[in-house]
C-alpha positions in Angstrom: 29.9 43.0 120.5 30.6 44.6 123.8 29.9 42.8 127.1 27.1 44.3 129.1 28.1 42.8 132.4 31.6 42.1 133.6 32.7 39.9 136.4 34.7 41.7 139.0 35.8 38.7 141.0 39.5 38.6 141.7 41.5 35.6 143.0 44.6 37.2 144.5 47.3 35.0 146.1 48.7 35.7 149.5 51.6 37.9 148.2 49.3 39.9 146.0 46.8 40.5 148.9 49.7 41.7 151.1 51.0 44.0 148.4 47.5 45.4 147.7 46.7 46.0 151.4 50.0 47.9 151.7 49.3 49.9 148.6 45.8 50.8 149.7 47.0 51.9 153.1 49.6 54.1 151.6 47.0 55.6 149.3 44.7 56.3 152.3 47.5 58.0 154.2 48.0 60.3 151.2 44.4 61.3 150.7 43.0 61.1 154.3 41.7 64.3 155.7 40.9 65.9 152.3 37.2 66.2 151.7 37.7 66.2 147.9 38.8 62.5 148.1 35.9 61.2 150.2 34.8 58.7 147.5 38.3 57.4 147.0 38.8 57.1 150.7 35.5 55.1 151.0 36.5 52.8 148.1 40.0 52.1 149.4 38.7 51.4 152.9 36.2 48.9 151.4 38.9 47.2 149.4 41.1 46.8 152.5 38.2 45.3 154.4 37.5 42.8 151.6 41.2 41.9 151.3 41.4 41.2 155.0 38.2 39.2 155.5 37.7 37.1 152.5 39.9 34.1 151.8 38.5 33.0 148.3 37.7 35.2 145.4 37.2 38.9 146.2 34.2 40.7 144.6 34.9 44.4 143.9 32.3 46.9 142.6 33.0 48.6 139.3 33.9 51.8 141.1 36.4 50.0 143.4 38.0 48.1 140.5 38.3 51.3 138.5 39.8 53.3 141.3 42.3 50.6 142.2 43.3 50.1 138.6 43.7 53.8 137.9 45.8 54.3 141.1 48.0 51.3 140.2 48.4 52.6 136.7 49.5 56.0 137.9 51.9 54.4 140.3 53.4 52.3 137.5 53.8 55.4 135.3 55.5 57.3 138.1 57.9 54.4 138.9 58.9 54.0 135.3 59.8 57.7 135.2 61.7 57.5 138.5 63.6 54.4 137.4 65.1 56.3 134.4 66.5 59.2 136.6 67.4 57.5 139.8 70.7 56.0 141.1 71.6 52.4 141.4 70.1 51.6 144.8 66.9 53.5 144.3 66.5 52.0 140.9 66.8 48.5 142.4 63.9 49.2 144.8 61.8 51.0 142.2 62.3 48.1 139.7 61.0 45.6 142.3 57.9 47.6 143.0 57.4 48.4 139.3 57.5 44.7 138.4 55.1 43.7 141.2 52.5 46.4 140.3 52.9 45.7 136.6 52.4 42.0 137.1 49.2 42.7 139.1 47.8 44.9 136.3 48.7 42.4 133.6 47.4 39.4 135.4 44.1 40.7 136.9 43.1 44.0 135.2 43.9 43.6 131.5 41.6 41.6 129.4 
């Protein structure tokens, strides 16, 4: 039987918070100024505020959770493609980011 209500409380550690704040800020830089991405911009601004203010568990709305998960998933897919075709130094940087994002997805968003 499918759950009707899902708990969207996340308990990120200090490093995960820092990584997510940086990720959300980069996403906002890419989509800012485009009226088509108004909802995404609003969601990522809200996520950044929650990551900066709250020290305990962070409550995300279903929309915020889905947008964050989808953006992380697209980033992991992009990085996996770039790892295959990049040189040694780029591959080293990409693998580090890939592992961090993939661990976030596995630890908090799968299940």
